[in-house]
C-alpha positions, 0 to 999 in steps of 0.5 A: 772179048765178049763174054756170054751170060751163064743164063743165055738162052737159045734164040732159035729155041725161044722162037720155036717155043713161042711158035709151038705155044701159039700152035698148041693154044690154037689146037686146044681152042679148036678142040673146045669148039669141036666138042661144043658141036658133038651131040651129048647128053646133059650129064656127058656135057657136064662131065666134058666141060669139067674135064677140059680145063684139067686136060689143058692144064696137064698138057700145058705142064707137059709141054712146058717141061718138054720145052725147057731143054729146047730153050736151054739147049746151050746150058743143059746144066740149068735144065733140072733147076728150070724144071724144078721151078716150073713143077713147084710153080704149078703145084703152088698155083694148083694147091687150092684146087688140090686141097679142096679135092682132098677135103672133098674126098675125106668129107664124102668118105666119112659119109657125113652128108648125102644129097637131099639132106638138109644142113645148117652151116652157120647162116646158110640153111638148105638142101644139098643139091650136089656134092662135087669134087671141090664144092658142096652145092646147097639150095637155100630156103630162098631158092638160091644156090650156095657154093661152099668149099669143102675146106670150110666145112672142115673148120665149121660144125654142120647140123644135118637133117637126114633125107628120107624118101617121101618127104621134102622139107618146106619152111614158111613164116606165119604172122599172127596177132601177138598173144603170149597166152595162145602160143602153145595152142597156136602151135598145136593147131598149126601142127594138126592142120599140117598133118591133116593135109593130104600132101604132108608126109607122116614120116616126120612131125612138123616143127613150129617155132615162135621167132618173134612176137606173133611171128611163127616159123613153120617147117613141114614135110611134103610128099614132094617139093611142089606141094610145099606151098599148097600145105602152107596155103591149107594151114593158113586158110584153116588157121584163119578160120579157127582164129575167126571162130 
């Protein structure tokens, strides 16, 4: 006498499940392709590209949950267990994204920062470009983009410089002959020429710090981002004239 395994599954149900999986996968790939052909604005395209993976995940989960009874139709008492395991596995895989989303909601609800603010997070220093659902995008002073998960922000201190209309932060370094006795005078000269430049914003005073012997780190605030280098050039030219005199 042959004995059937208590976990034996339906062969027909398994084959049907695999066939429907292939059909569903093909349909979703086709939908992606069709959406890529639809004319959209850049924001609409960005929103669509972010929504597609979420929609595919939800559809896949619903399909798996609905397919379990089909595969285990000969053993319906195991169906609730299988459904629970699938839900738990999906929640475990998605926990990272869910955690970042929750941290992002709390971070933005606290109005700690906003787009355009300059922040300093450990060794990352730059301007906030975007506050997404799960990540903070910062444009560093070197022009790179740093992607920071919100969970990291909840564990670290954030130094923020609020953004104001009509000012764009710009940093550069000046190498001058070492002269400890002239540090204060040089700082005053640099600030003076920064404020006298017609591209500079008067809403915030420039900052000048001596970071090494003869090396100054200068922070100016331009009327827009394109004129930061022009202010730097004007300061260096004017300072070179003063030094020569």
